[in-house]
PDB file of N, H, CA, C and O in Angstrom:
ATOM      1  N   MET A   1     -12.182 -15.710 -16.376  1.00  0.00           N
ATOM      2  CA  MET A   1     -12.283 -14.454 -17.073  1.00  0.00           C
ATOM      3  C   MET A   1     -11.506 -14.582 -18.391  1.00  0.00           C
ATOM      4  O   MET A   1     -10.355 -15.018 -18.407  1.00  0.00           O
ATOM      5  N   SER A   2     -12.146 -14.200 -19.470  1.00  0.00           N
ATOM      6  H   SER A   2     -13.081 -13.846 -19.457  1.00  0.00           H
ATOM      7  CA  SER A   2     -11.509 -14.324 -20.777  1.00  0.00           C
ATOM      8  C   SER A   2     -10.500 -13.200 -20.984  1.00  0.00           C
ATOM      9  O   SER A   2     -10.488 -12.206 -20.258  1.00  0.00           O
ATOM     10  N   LEU A   3      -9.674 -13.384 -21.972  1.00  0.00           N
ATOM     11  H   LEU A   3      -9.684 -14.192 -22.562  1.00  0.00           H
ATOM     12  CA  LEU A   3      -8.665 -12.380 -22.299  1.00  0.00           C
ATOM     13  C   LEU A   3      -9.321 -11.053 -22.644  1.00  0.00           C
ATOM     14  O   LEU A   3      -8.847  -9.999 -22.221  1.00  0.00           O
ATOM     15  N   GLN A   4     -10.406 -11.094 -23.406  1.00  0.00           N
ATOM     16  H   GLN A   4     -10.791 -11.950 -23.749  1.00  0.00           H
ATOM     17  CA  GLN A   4     -11.100  -9.868 -23.805  1.00  0.00           C
ATOM     18  C   GLN A   4     -11.652  -9.129 -22.582  1.00  0.00           C
ATOM     19  O   GLN A   4     -11.597  -7.901 -22.517  1.00  0.00           O
ATOM     20  N   GLU A   5     -12.182  -9.880 -21.618  1.00  0.00           N
ATOM     21  H   GLU A   5     -12.227 -10.878 -21.671  1.00  0.00           H
ATOM     22  CA  GLU A   5     -12.697  -9.257 -20.402  1.00  0.00           C
ATOM     23  C   GLU A   5     -11.578  -8.627 -19.585  1.00  0.00           C
ATOM     24  O   GLU A   5     -11.748  -7.550 -19.012  1.00  0.00           O
ATOM     25  N   GLU A   6     -10.443  -9.299 -19.534  1.00  0.00           N
ATOM     26  H   GLU A   6     -10.305 -10.173 -20.000  1.00  0.00           H
ATOM     27  CA  GLU A   6      -9.300  -8.750 -18.809  1.00  0.00           C
ATOM     28  C   GLU A   6      -8.793  -7.481 -19.475  1.00  0.00           C
ATOM     29  O   GLU A   6      -8.462  -6.513 -18.790  1.00  0.00           O
ATOM     30  N   LEU A   7      -8.726  -7.472 -20.815  1.00  0.00           N
ATOM     31  H   LEU A   7      -8.995  -8.258 -21.372  1.00  0.00           H
ATOM     32  CA  LEU A   7      -8.289  -6.265 -21.527  1.00  0.00           C
ATOM     33  C   LEU A   7      -9.257  -5.108 -21.305  1.00  0.00           C
ATOM     34  O   LEU A   7      -8.833  -3.962 -21.151  1.00  0.00           O
ATOM     35  N   THR A   8     -10.550  -5.400 -21.288  1.00  0.00           N
ATOM     36  H   THR A   8     -10.895  -6.330 -21.413  1.00  0.00           H
ATOM     37  CA  THR A   8     -11.553  -4.370 -21.032  1.00  0.00           C
ATOM     38  C   THR A   8     -11.388  -3.805 -19.624  1.00  0.00           C
ATOM     39  O   THR A   8     -11.505  -2.595 -19.428  1.00  0.00           O
ATOM     40  N   ALA A   9     -11.118  -4.662 -18.644  1.00  0.00           N
ATOM     41  H   ALA A   9     -11.023  -5.645 -18.803  1.00  0.00           H
ATOM     42  CA  ALA A   9     -10.910  -4.216 -17.263  1.00  0.00           C
ATOM     43  C   ALA A   9      -9.665  -3.345 -17.159  1.00  0.00           C
ATOM     44  O   ALA A   9      -9.664  -2.344 -16.443  1.00  0.00           O
ATOM     45  N   VAL A  10      -8.608  -3.721 -17.870  1.00  0.00           N
ATOM     46  H   VAL A  10      -8.609  -4.534 -18.452  1.00  0.00           H
ATOM     47  CA  VAL A  10      -7.368  -2.933 -17.857  1.00  0.00           C
ATOM     48  C   VAL A  10      -7.618  -1.566 -18.487  1.00  0.00           C
ATOM     49  O   VAL A  10      -7.165  -0.551 -17.956  1.00  0.00           O
ATOM     50  N   ARG A  11      -8.333  -1.526 -19.613  1.00  0.00           N
ATOM     51  H   ARG A  11      -8.700  -2.351 -20.043  1.00  0.00           H
ATOM     52  CA  ARG A  11      -8.642  -0.244 -20.264  1.00  0.00           C
ATOM     53  C   ARG A  11      -9.458   0.646 -19.335  1.00  0.00           C
ATOM     54  O   ARG A  11      -9.219   1.851 -19.259  1.00  0.00           O
ATOM     55  N   ARG A  12     -10.423   0.056 -18.627  1.00  0.00           N
ATOM     56  H   ARG A  12     -10.617  -0.923 -18.688  1.00  0.00           H
ATOM     57  CA  ARG A  12     -11.251   0.822 -17.701  1.00  0.00           C
ATOM     58  C   ARG A  12     -10.389   1.407 -16.582  1.00  0.00           C
ATOM     59  O   ARG A  12     -10.558   2.569 -16.212  1.00  0.00           O
ATOM     60  N   CYS A  13      -9.474   0.614 -16.048  1.00  0.00           N
ATOM     61  H   CYS A  13      -9.337  -0.330 -16.349  1.00  0.00           H
ATOM     62  CA  CYS A  13      -8.572   1.100 -14.996  1.00  0.00           C
ATOM     63  C   CYS A  13      -7.665   2.216 -15.509  1.00  0.00           C
ATOM     64  O   CYS A  13      -7.431   3.204 -14.812  1.00  0.00           O
ATOM     65  N   LEU A  14      -7.160   2.055 -16.722  1.00  0.00           N
ATOM     66  H   LEU A  14      -7.351   1.252 -17.288  1.00  0.00           H
ATOM     67  CA  LEU A  14      -6.303   3.094 -17.298  1.00  0.00           C
ATOM     68  C   LEU A  14      -7.084   4.383 -17.527  1.00  0.00           C
ATOM     69  O   LEU A  14      -6.562   5.473 -17.293  1.00  0.00           O
ATOM     70  N   ASP A  15      -8.328   4.269 -17.983  1.00  0.00           N
ATOM     71  H   ASP A  15      -8.752   3.384 -18.173  1.00  0.00           H
ATOM     72  CA  ASP A  15      -9.162   5.454 -18.158  1.00  0.00           C
ATOM     73  C   ASP A  15      -9.399   6.156 -16.830  1.00  0.00           C
ATOM     74  O   ASP A  15      -9.347   7.384 -16.754  1.00  0.00           O
ATOM     75  N   ASP A  16      -9.662   5.375 -15.775  1.00  0.00           N
ATOM     76  H   ASP A  16      -9.705   4.378 -15.836  1.00  0.00           H
ATOM     77  CA  ASP A  16      -9.839   5.962 -14.443  1.00  0.00           C
ATOM     78  C   ASP A  16      -8.568   6.664 -13.987  1.00  0.00           C
ATOM     79  O   ASP A  16      -8.630   7.749 -13.408  1.00  0.00           O
ATOM     80  N   LEU A  17      -7.420   6.054 -14.245  1.00  0.00           N
ATOM     81  H   LEU A  17      -7.370   5.173 -14.715  1.00  0.00           H
ATOM     82  CA  LEU A  17      -6.145   6.651 -13.869  1.00  0.00           C
ATOM     83  C   LEU A  17      -5.920   7.973 -14.599  1.00  0.00           C
ATOM     84  O   LEU A  17      -5.505   8.961 -13.994  1.00  0.00           O
ATOM     85  N   VAL A  18      -6.197   7.985 -15.900  1.00  0.00           N
ATOM     86  H   VAL A  18      -6.535   7.182 -16.392  1.00  0.00           H
ATOM     87  CA  VAL A  18      -6.019   9.209 -16.690  1.00  0.00           C
ATOM     88  C   VAL A  18      -6.930  10.307 -16.155  1.00  0.00           C
ATOM     89  O   VAL A  18      -6.495  11.451 -16.031  1.00  0.00           O
ATOM     90  N   ARG A  19      -8.191   9.987 -15.835  1.00  0.00           N
ATOM     91  H   ARG A  19      -8.545   9.057 -15.936  1.00  0.00           H
ATOM     92  CA  ARG A  19      -9.113  10.983 -15.296  1.00  0.00           C
ATOM     93  C   ARG A  19      -8.627  11.510 -13.943  1.00  0.00           C
ATOM     94  O   ARG A  19      -8.698  12.711 -13.680  1.00  0.00           O
ATOM     95  N   THR A  20      -8.138  10.619 -13.097  1.00  0.00           N
ATOM     96  H   THR A  20      -8.079   9.644 -13.311  1.00  0.00           H
ATOM     97  CA  THR A  20      -7.669  11.018 -11.769  1.00  0.00           C
ATOM     98  C   THR A  20      -6.442  11.918 -11.871  1.00  0.00           C
ATOM     99  O   THR A  20      -6.348  12.920 -11.162  1.00  0.00           O
ATOM    100  N   VAL A  21      -5.513  11.573 -12.737  1.00  0.00           N
ATOM    101  H   VAL A  21      -5.589  10.759 -13.313  1.00  0.00           H
ATOM    102  CA  VAL A  21      -4.315  12.400 -12.926  1.00  0.00           C
ATOM    103  C   VAL A  21      -4.718  13.762 -13.481  1.00  0.00           C
ATOM    104  O   VAL A  21      -4.165  14.783 -13.073  1.00  0.00           O
ATOM    105  N   GLY A  22      -5.662  13.788 -14.394  1.00  0.00           N
ATOM    106  H   GLY A  22      -6.111  12.958 -14.726  1.00  0.00           H
ATOM    107  CA  GLY A  22      -6.137  15.065 -14.937  1.00  0.00           C
ATOM    108  C   GLY A  22      -6.730  15.952 -13.858  1.00  0.00           C
ATOM    109  O   GLY A  22      -6.460  17.153 -13.821  1.00  0.00           O
ATOM    110  N   ARG A  23      -7.546  15.364 -12.969  1.00  0.00           N
ATOM    111  H   ARG A  23      -7.765  14.389 -12.999  1.00  0.00           H
ATOM    112  CA  ARG A  23      -8.119  16.152 -11.867  1.00  0.00           C
ATOM    113  C   ARG A  23      -7.034  16.640 -10.923  1.00  0.00           C
ATOM    114  O   ARG A  23      -7.096  17.768 -10.435  1.00  0.00           O
ATOM    115  N   LEU A  24      -6.042  15.803 -10.662  1.00  0.00           N
ATOM    116  H   LEU A  24      -5.991  14.886 -11.058  1.00  0.00           H
ATOM    117  CA  LEU A  24      -4.933  16.201  -9.792  1.00  0.00           C
ATOM    118  C   LEU A  24      -4.152  17.345 -10.406  1.00  0.00           C
ATOM    119  O   LEU A  24      -3.806  18.300  -9.711  1.00  0.00           O
ATOM    120  N   GLU A  25      -3.868  17.264 -11.702  1.00  0.00           N
ATOM    121  H   GLU A  25      -4.149  16.488 -12.267  1.00  0.00           H
ATOM    122  CA  GLU A  25      -3.147  18.346 -12.381  1.00  0.00           C
ATOM    123  C   GLU A  25      -3.937  19.646 -12.308  1.00  0.00           C
ATOM    124  O   GLU A  25      -3.353  20.709 -12.094  1.00  0.00           O
ATOM    125  N   GLN A  26      -5.254  19.580 -12.482  1.00  0.00           N
ATOM    126  H   GLN A  26      -5.728  18.717 -12.655  1.00  0.00           H
ATOM    127  CA  GLN A  26      -6.075  20.788 -12.415  1.00  0.00           C
ATOM    128  C   GLN A  26      -6.070  21.372 -11.010  1.00  0.00           C
ATOM    129  O   GLN A  26      -6.022  22.592 -10.850  1.00  0.00           O
ATOM    130  N   SER A  27      -6.118  20.527  -9.996  1.00  0.00           N
ATOM    131  H   SER A  27      -6.157  19.536 -10.126  1.00  0.00           H
ATOM    132  CA  SER A  27      -6.138  21.045  -8.627  1.00  0.00           C
ATOM    133  C   SER A  27      -4.787  21.626  -8.224  1.00  0.00           C
ATOM    134  O   SER A  27      -4.729  22.531  -7.392  1.00  0.00           O
ATOM    135  N   LEU A  28      -3.704  21.118  -8.803  1.00  0.00           N
ATOM    136  H   LEU A  28      -3.751  20.383  -9.478  1.00  0.00           H
ATOM    137  CA  LEU A  28      -2.374  21.640  -8.484  1.00  0.00           C
ATOM    138  C   LEU A  28      -1.988  22.836  -9.344  1.00  0.00           C
ATOM    139  O   LEU A  28      -0.998  23.507  -9.052  1.00  0.00           O
ATOM    140  N   ALA A  29      -2.747  23.114 -10.391  1.00  0.00           N
ATOM    141  H   ALA A  29      -3.551  22.569 -10.628  1.00  0.00           H
ATOM    142  CA  ALA A  29      -2.388  24.191 -11.317  1.00  0.00           C
ATOM    143  C   ALA A  29      -2.374  25.540 -10.630  1.00  0.00           C
ATOM    144  O   ALA A  29      -1.602  26.411 -11.031  1.00  0.00           O
ATOM    145  N   GLY A  30      -3.188  25.751  -9.623  1.00  0.00           N
ATOM    146  H   GLY A  30      -3.815  25.044  -9.298  1.00  0.00           H
ATOM    147  CA  GLY A  30      -3.257  27.049  -8.958  1.00  0.00           C
ATOM    148  C   GLY A  30      -2.233  27.236  -7.868  1.00  0.00           C
ATOM    149  O   GLY A  30      -2.108  28.339  -7.336  1.00  0.00           O
ATOM    150  N   LEU A  31      -1.493  26.203  -7.514  1.00  0.00           N
ATOM    151  H   LEU A  31      -1.594  25.307  -7.946  1.00  0.00           H
ATOM    152  CA  LEU A  31      -0.511  26.324  -6.446  1.00  0.00           C
ATOM    153  C   LEU A  31       0.797  26.894  -6.979  1.00  0.00           C
ATOM    154  O   LEU A  31       1.180  26.597  -8.110  1.00  0.00           O
ATOM    155  N   PRO A  32       1.496  27.715  -6.176  1.00  0.00           N
ATOM    156  CA  PRO A  32       2.799  28.228  -6.605  1.00  0.00           C
ATOM    157  C   PRO A  32       3.815  27.096  -6.713  1.00  0.00           C
ATOM    158  O   PRO A  32       3.763  26.131  -5.950  1.00  0.00           O
ATOM    159  N   GLU A  33       4.737  27.219  -7.664  1.00  0.00           N
ATOM    160  H   GLU A  33       4.779  28.003  -8.284  1.00  0.00           H
ATOM    161  CA  GLU A  33       5.711  26.138  -7.920  1.00  0.00           C
ATOM    162  C   GLU A  33       6.667  25.920  -6.772  1.00  0.00           C
ATOM    163  O   GLU A  33       7.166  24.808  -6.600  1.00  0.00           O
ATOM    164  N   ASP A  34       6.945  26.956  -5.968  1.00  0.00           N
ATOM    165  H   ASP A  34       6.540  27.860  -6.107  1.00  0.00           H
ATOM    166  CA  ASP A  34       7.920  26.791  -4.892  1.00  0.00           C
ATOM    167  C   ASP A  34       7.396  25.894  -3.766  1.00  0.00           C
ATOM    168  O   ASP A  34       8.155  25.559  -2.857  1.00  0.00           O
ATOM    169  N   ARG A  35       6.139  25.503  -3.802  1.00  0.00           N
ATOM    170  H   ARG A  35       5.522  25.776  -4.541  1.00  0.00           H
ATOM    171  CA  ARG A  35       5.599  24.610  -2.771  1.00  0.00           C
ATOM    172  C   ARG A  35       6.036  23.168  -2.990  1.00  0.00           C
ATOM    173  O   ARG A  35       5.879  22.338  -2.094  1.00  0.00           O
ATOM    174  N   PHE A  36       6.577  22.854  -4.154  1.00  0.00           N
ATOM    175  H   PHE A  36       6.705  23.528  -4.882  1.00  0.00           H
ATOM    176  CA  PHE A  36       6.923  21.464  -4.446  1.00  0.00           C
ATOM    177  C   PHE A  36       8.363  21.146  -4.119  1.00  0.00           C
ATOM    178  O   PHE A  36       8.709  19.969  -4.017  1.00  0.00           O
ATOM    179  N   GLY A  37       9.204  22.118  -3.954  1.00  0.00           N
ATOM    180  H   GLY A  37       8.923  23.074  -4.037  1.00  0.00           H
ATOM    181  CA  GLY A  37      10.615  21.886  -3.658  1.00  0.00           C
ATOM    182  C   GLY A  37      10.893  21.963  -2.177  1.00  0.00           C
ATOM    183  O   GLY A  37       9.987  22.264  -1.401  1.00  0.00           O
ATOM    184  N   PRO A  38      12.130  21.698  -1.755  1.00  0.00           N
ATOM    185  CA  PRO A  38      12.480  21.827  -0.344  1.00  0.00           C
ATOM    186  C   PRO A  38      12.348  23.281   0.100  1.00  0.00           C
ATOM    187  O   PRO A  38      12.643  24.195  -0.669  1.00  0.00           O
ATOM    188  N   GLN A  39      11.913  23.492   1.323  1.00  0.00           N
ATOM    189  H   GLN A  39      11.674  22.749   1.948  1.00  0.00           H
ATOM    190  CA  GLN A  39      11.711  24.841   1.833  1.00  0.00           C
ATOM    191  C   GLN A  39      13.026  25.546   2.138  1.00  0.00           C
ATOM    192  O   GLN A  39      13.138  26.758   1.954  1.00  0.00           O
ATOM    193  N   SER A  40      14.011  24.805   2.598  1.00  0.00           N
ATOM    194  H   SER A  40      13.920  23.821   2.748  1.00  0.00           H
ATOM    195  CA  SER A  40      15.303  25.423   2.901  1.00  0.00           C
ATOM    196  C   SER A  40      16.398  24.383   2.726  1.00  0.00           C
ATOM    197  O   SER A  40      16.135  23.184   2.639  1.00  0.00           O
ATOM    198  N   ALA A  41      17.639  24.876   2.675  1.00  0.00           N
ATOM    199  H   ALA A  41      17.852  25.850   2.746  1.00  0.00           H
ATOM    200  CA  ALA A  41      18.769  23.972   2.450  1.00  0.00           C
ATOM    201  C   ALA A  41      18.979  23.035   3.631  1.00  0.00           C
ATOM    202  O   ALA A  41      19.461  21.917   3.445  1.00  0.00           O
ATOM    203  N   ASP A  42      18.625  23.466   4.857  1.00  0.00           N
ATOM    204  H   ASP A  42      18.233  24.374   5.009  1.00  0.00           H
ATOM    205  CA  ASP A  42      18.861  22.600   6.006  1.00  0.00           C
ATOM    206  C   ASP A  42      17.807  21.498   6.128  1.00  0.00           C
ATOM    207  O   ASP A  42      17.918  20.644   7.007  1.00  0.00           O
ATOM    208  N   ARG A  43      16.811  21.500   5.285  1.00  0.00           N
ATOM    209  H   ARG A  43      16.721  22.194   4.571  1.00  0.00           H
ATOM    210  CA  ARG A  43      15.800  20.447   5.296  1.00  0.00           C
ATOM    211  C   ARG A  43      16.329  19.163   4.647  1.00  0.00           C
ATOM    212  O   ARG A  43      15.851  18.074   4.963  1.00  0.00           O
ATOM    213  N   VAL A  44      17.288  19.278   3.765  1.00  0.00           N
ATOM    214  H   VAL A  44      17.676  20.163   3.509  1.00  0.00           H
ATOM    215  CA  VAL A  44      17.834  18.123   3.063  1.00  0.00           C
ATOM    216  C   VAL A  44      19.006  17.566   3.863  1.00  0.00           C
ATOM    217  O   VAL A  44      20.004  18.254   4.079  1.00  0.00           O
ATOM    218  N   ASP A  45      18.876  16.320   4.300  1.00  0.00           N
ATOM    219  H   ASP A  45      18.065  15.762   4.125  1.00  0.00           H
ATOM    220  CA  ASP A  45      19.951  15.655   5.026  1.00  0.00           C
ATOM    221  C   ASP A  45      20.594  14.632   4.098  1.00  0.00           C
ATOM    222  O   ASP A  45      19.978  13.620   3.765  1.00  0.00           O
ATOM    223  N   LEU A  46      21.810  14.888   3.688  1.00  0.00           N
ATOM    224  H   LEU A  46      22.311  15.710   3.959  1.00  0.00           H
ATOM    225  CA  LEU A  46      22.526  13.978   2.808  1.00  0.00           C
ATOM    226  C   LEU A  46      23.357  13.005   3.628  1.00  0.00           C
ATOM    227  O   LEU A  46      23.980  13.385   4.620  1.00  0.00           O
ATOM    228  N   VAL A  47      23.361  11.779   3.218  1.00  0.00           N
ATOM    229  H   VAL A  47      22.855  11.470   2.412  1.00  0.00           H
ATOM    230  CA  VAL A  47      24.148  10.746   3.875  1.00  0.00           C
ATOM    231  C   VAL A  47      25.181  10.255   2.882  1.00  0.00           C
ATOM    232  O   VAL A  47      24.838   9.834   1.778  1.00  0.00           O
ATOM    233  N   THR A  48      26.435  10.308   3.270  1.00  0.00           N
ATOM    234  H   THR A  48      26.714  10.650   4.167  1.00  0.00           H
ATOM    235  CA  THR A  48      27.513   9.827   2.413  1.00  0.00           C
ATOM    236  C   THR A  48      27.696   8.338   2.639  1.00  0.00           C
ATOM    237  O   THR A  48      27.876   7.894   3.773  1.00  0.00           O
ATOM    238  N   ILE A  49      27.650   7.575   1.572  1.00  0.00           N
ATOM    239  H   ILE A  49      27.503   7.936   0.651  1.00  0.00           H
ATOM    240  CA  ILE A  49      27.842   6.134   1.647  1.00  0.00           C
ATOM    241  C   ILE A  49      29.249   5.830   1.147  1.00  0.00           C
ATOM    242  O   ILE A  49      29.575   6.140   0.001  1.00  0.00           O
ATOM    243  N   PRO A  50      30.081   5.235   1.981  1.00  0.00           N
ATOM    244  CA  PRO A  50      31.467   4.992   1.574  1.00  0.00           C
ATOM    245  C   PRO A  50      31.548   3.888   0.515  1.00  0.00           C
ATOM    246  O   PRO A  50      30.679   3.022   0.421  1.00  0.00           O
ATOM    247  N   ASP A  51      32.613   3.951  -0.269  1.00  0.00           N
ATOM    248  H   ASP A  51      33.319   4.655  -0.193  1.00  0.00           H
ATOM    249  CA  ASP A  51      32.844   2.936  -1.296  1.00  0.00           C
ATOM    250  C   ASP A  51      33.541   1.701  -0.738  1.00  0.00           C
ATOM    251  O   ASP A  51      33.641   0.681  -1.420  1.00  0.00           O
ATOM    252  N   THR A  52      34.017   1.788   0.489  1.00  0.00           N
ATOM    253  H   THR A  52      33.936   2.617   1.043  1.00  0.00           H
ATOM    254  CA  THR A  52      34.716   0.653   1.095  1.00  0.00           C
ATOM    255  C   THR A  52      33.721  -0.442   1.450  1.00  0.00           C
ATOM    256  O   THR A  52      32.559  -0.141   1.723  1.00  0.00           O
ATOM    257  N   PRO A  53      34.141  -1.699   1.453  1.00  0.00           N
ATOM    258  CA  PRO A  53      33.228  -2.800   1.793  1.00  0.00           C
ATOM    259  C   PRO A  53      32.782  -2.702   3.257  1.00  0.00           C
ATOM    260  O   PRO A  53      33.496  -2.164   4.103  1.00  0.00           O
ATOM    261  N   TYR A  54      31.598  -3.229   3.534  1.00  0.00           N
ATOM    262  H   TYR A  54      31.018  -3.667   2.846  1.00  0.00           H
ATOM    263  CA  TYR A  54      31.105  -3.255   4.901  1.00  0.00           C
ATOM    264  C   TYR A  54      31.913  -4.238   5.728  1.00  0.00           C
ATOM    265  O   TYR A  54      32.475  -5.200   5.202  1.00  0.00           O
ATOM    266  N   ASP A  55      31.963  -3.987   7.017  1.00  0.00           N
ATOM    267  H   ASP A  55      31.507  -3.206   7.444  1.00  0.00           H
ATOM    268  CA  ASP A  55      32.631  -4.887   7.945  1.00  0.00           C
ATOM    269  C   ASP A  55      31.814  -6.176   8.041  1.00  0.00           C
ATOM    270  O   ASP A  55      30.634  -6.133   8.391  1.00  0.00           O
ATOM    271  N   SER A  56      32.419  -7.305   7.739  1.00  0.00           N
ATOM    272  H   SER A  56      33.377  -7.340   7.455  1.00  0.00           H
ATOM    273  CA  SER A  56      31.686  -8.571   7.734  1.00  0.00           C
ATOM    274  C   SER A  56      31.206  -8.957   9.127  1.00  0.00           C
ATOM    275  O   SER A  56      30.316  -9.799   9.252  1.00  0.00           O
ATOM    276  N   ALA A  57      31.768  -8.368  10.175  1.00  0.00           N
ATOM    277  H   ALA A  57      32.491  -7.685  10.074  1.00  0.00           H
ATOM    278  CA  ALA A  57      31.325  -8.655  11.536  1.00  0.00           C
ATOM    279  C   ALA A  57      29.889  -8.179  11.755  1.00  0.00           C
ATOM    280  O   ALA A  57      29.210  -8.657  12.664  1.00  0.00           O
ATOM    281  N   LEU A  58      29.428  -7.247  10.935  1.00  0.00           N
ATOM    282  H   LEU A  58      29.979  -6.859  10.197  1.00  0.00           H
ATOM    283  CA  LEU A  58      28.048  -6.771  11.065  1.00  0.00           C
ATOM    284  C   LEU A  58      27.042  -7.864  10.756  1.00  0.00           C
ATOM    285  O   LEU A  58      25.900  -7.793  11.212  1.00  0.00           O
ATOM    286  N   TRP A  59      27.436  -8.871   9.993  1.00  0.00           N
ATOM    287  H   TRP A  59      28.363  -8.928   9.623  1.00  0.00           H
ATOM    288  CA  TRP A  59      26.495  -9.874   9.506  1.00  0.00           C
ATOM    289  C   TRP A  59      26.686 -11.242  10.141  1.00  0.00           C
ATOM    290  O   TRP A  59      26.111 -12.216   9.654  1.00  0.00           O
ATOM    291  N   THR A  60      27.472 -11.355  11.209  1.00  0.00           N
ATOM    292  H   THR A  60      27.939 -10.564  11.604  1.00  0.00           H
ATOM    293  CA  THR A  60      27.785 -12.674  11.761  1.00  0.00           C
ATOM    294  C   THR A  60      26.561 -13.405  12.286  1.00  0.00           C
ATOM    295  O   THR A  60      26.472 -14.622  12.128  1.00  0.00           O
ATOM    296  N   ASP A  61      25.627 -12.718  12.897  1.00  0.00           N
ATOM    297  H   ASP A  61      25.699 -11.729  13.026  1.00  0.00           H
ATOM    298  CA  ASP A  61      24.446 -13.374  13.470  1.00  0.00           C
ATOM    299  C   ASP A  61      23.191 -13.169  12.640  1.00  0.00           C
ATOM    300  O   ASP A  61      22.081 -13.378  13.132  1.00  0.00           O
ATOM    301  N   SER A  62      23.351 -12.769  11.409  1.00  0.00           N
ATOM    302  H   SER A  62      24.252 -12.599  11.009  1.00  0.00           H
ATOM    303  CA  SER A  62      22.169 -12.464  10.591  1.00  0.00           C
ATOM    304  C   SER A  62      21.693 -13.688   9.824  1.00  0.00           C
ATOM    305  O   SER A  62      22.457 -14.616   9.557  1.00  0.00           O
ATOM    306  N   ASP A  63      20.419 -13.667   9.482  1.00  0.00           N
ATOM    307  H   ASP A  63      19.798 -12.913   9.699  1.00  0.00           H
ATOM    308  CA  ASP A  63      19.831 -14.705   8.637  1.00  0.00           C
ATOM    309  C   ASP A  63      19.731 -14.175   7.224  1.00  0.00           C
ATOM    310  O   ASP A  63      19.478 -12.987   7.023  1.00  0.00           O
ATOM    311  N   ASP A  64      19.926 -15.038   6.241  1.00  0.00           N
ATOM    312  H   ASP A  64      20.131 -16.003   6.404  1.00  0.00           H
ATOM    313  CA  ASP A  64      19.671 -14.665   4.858  1.00  0.00           C
ATOM    314  C   ASP A  64      18.180 -14.789   4.640  1.00  0.00           C
ATOM    315  O   ASP A  64      17.606 -15.853   4.871  1.00  0.00           O
ATOM    316  N   GLU A  65      17.545 -13.717   4.200  1.00  0.00           N
ATOM    317  H   GLU A  65      18.012 -12.853   4.012  1.00  0.00           H
ATOM    318  CA  GLU A  65      16.098 -13.717   4.054  1.00  0.00           C
ATOM    319  C   GLU A  65      15.616 -14.893   3.225  1.00  0.00           C
ATOM    320  O   GLU A  65      16.018 -15.065   2.074  1.00  0.00           O
ATOM    321  N   GLY A  66      14.767 -15.684   3.810  1.00  0.00           N
ATOM    322  H   GLY A  66      14.440 -15.544   4.745  1.00  0.00           H
ATOM    323  CA  GLY A  66      14.167 -16.802   3.106  1.00  0.00           C
ATOM    324  C   GLY A  66      15.063 -18.018   2.971  1.00  0.00           C
ATOM    325  O   GLY A  66      14.619 -19.068   2.505  1.00  0.00           O
ATOM    326  N   LEU A  67      16.330 -17.889   3.377  1.00  0.00           N
ATOM    327  H   LEU A  67      16.691 -17.037   3.756  1.00  0.00           H
ATOM    328  CA  LEU A  67      17.252 -19.011   3.219  1.00  0.00           C
ATOM    329  C   LEU A  67      17.699 -19.596   4.544  1.00  0.00           C
ATOM    330  O   LEU A  67      18.364 -20.632   4.559  1.00  0.00           O
ATOM    331  N   GLY A  68      17.359 -18.974   5.645  1.00  0.00           N
ATOM    332  H   GLY A  68      16.819 -18.132   5.633  1.00  0.00           H
ATOM    333  CA  GLY A  68      17.736 -19.482   6.948  1.00  0.00           C
ATOM    334  C   GLY A  68      19.084 -18.940   7.383  1.00  0.00           C
ATOM    335  O   GLY A  68      19.577 -17.947   6.849  1.00  0.00           O
ATOM    336  N   VAL A  69      19.665 -19.607   8.355  1.00  0.00           N
ATOM    337  H   VAL A  69      19.265 -20.414   8.789  1.00  0.00           H
ATOM    338  CA  VAL A  69      20.906 -19.165   8.952  1.00  0.00           C
ATOM    339  C   VAL A  69      22.075 -19.429   8.012  1.00  0.00           C
ATOM    340  O   VAL A  69      22.110 -20.450   7.325  1.00  0.00           O
ATOM    341  N   ARG A  70      23.019 -18.516   7.984  1.00  0.00           N
ATOM    342  H   ARG A  70      22.991 -17.686   8.542  1.00  0.00           H
ATOM    343  CA  ARG A  70      24.203 -18.631   7.133  1.00  0.00           C
ATOM    344  C   ARG A  70      24.963 -19.920   7.426  1.00  0.00           C
ATOM    345  O   ARG A  70      25.025 -20.344   8.580  1.00  0.00           O
ATOM    346  N   ASP A  71      25.523 -20.531   6.439  1.00  0.00           N
ATOM    347  H   ASP A  71      25.472 -20.187   5.501  1.00  0.00           H
ATOM    348  CA  ASP A  71      26.318 -21.771   6.540  1.00  0.00           C
ATOM    349  C   ASP A  71      25.480 -22.999   6.928  1.00  0.00           C
ATOM    350  O   ASP A  71      26.028 -24.002   7.385  1.00  0.00           O
ATOM    351  N   ARG A  72      24.171 -22.923   6.749  1.00  0.00           N
ATOM    352  H   ARG A  72      23.725 -22.108   6.377  1.00  0.00           H
ATOM    353  CA  ARG A  72      23.315 -24.091   6.968  1.00  0.00           C
ATOM    354  C   ARG A  72      22.410 -24.246   5.767  1.00  0.00           C
ATOM    355  O   ARG A  72      22.217 -23.305   4.997  1.00  0.00           O
ATOM    356  N   ARG A  73      21.858 -25.430   5.608  1.00  0.00           N
ATOM    357  H   ARG A  73      22.015 -26.194   6.233  1.00  0.00           H
ATOM    358  CA  ARG A  73      20.937 -25.674   4.483  1.00  0.00           C
ATOM    359  C   ARG A  73      19.635 -24.942   4.687  1.00  0.00           C
ATOM    360  O   ARG A  73      19.171 -24.763   5.813  1.00  0.00           O
ATOM    361  N   ALA A  74      19.054 -24.522   3.588  1.00  0.00           N
ATOM    362  H   ALA A  74      19.431 -24.667   2.673  1.00  0.00           H
ATOM    363  CA  ALA A  74      17.743 -23.892   3.646  1.00  0.00           C
ATOM    364  C   ALA A  74      16.707 -24.930   4.028  1.00  0.00           C
ATOM    365  O   ALA A  74      16.863 -26.105   3.696  1.00  0.00           O
ATOM    366  N   PRO A  75      15.645 -24.519   4.725  1.00  0.00           N
ATOM    367  CA  PRO A  75      14.627 -25.489   5.136  1.00  0.00           C
ATOM    368  C   PRO A  75      13.892 -26.092   3.967  1.00  0.00           C
ATOM    369  O   PRO A  75      13.006 -26.926   4.158  1.00  0.00           O
TER     370      PRO A  75
END
């Protein structure tokens, strides 16, 4: 596929995306705005993440993704 053909395909996809977003915006235009936010305060569950380092014991038997077992050579 030539560069020109690839650019034409990308433009076609972008045009389809713009049309789809336009239809979505039109279909959502009639909905009340309060439907997009949380319904109540108890619906949001916040999780506090501590700034302290994780306990290294959590990772003693773990594998490093794609690298194999810790302290050994990768395959």
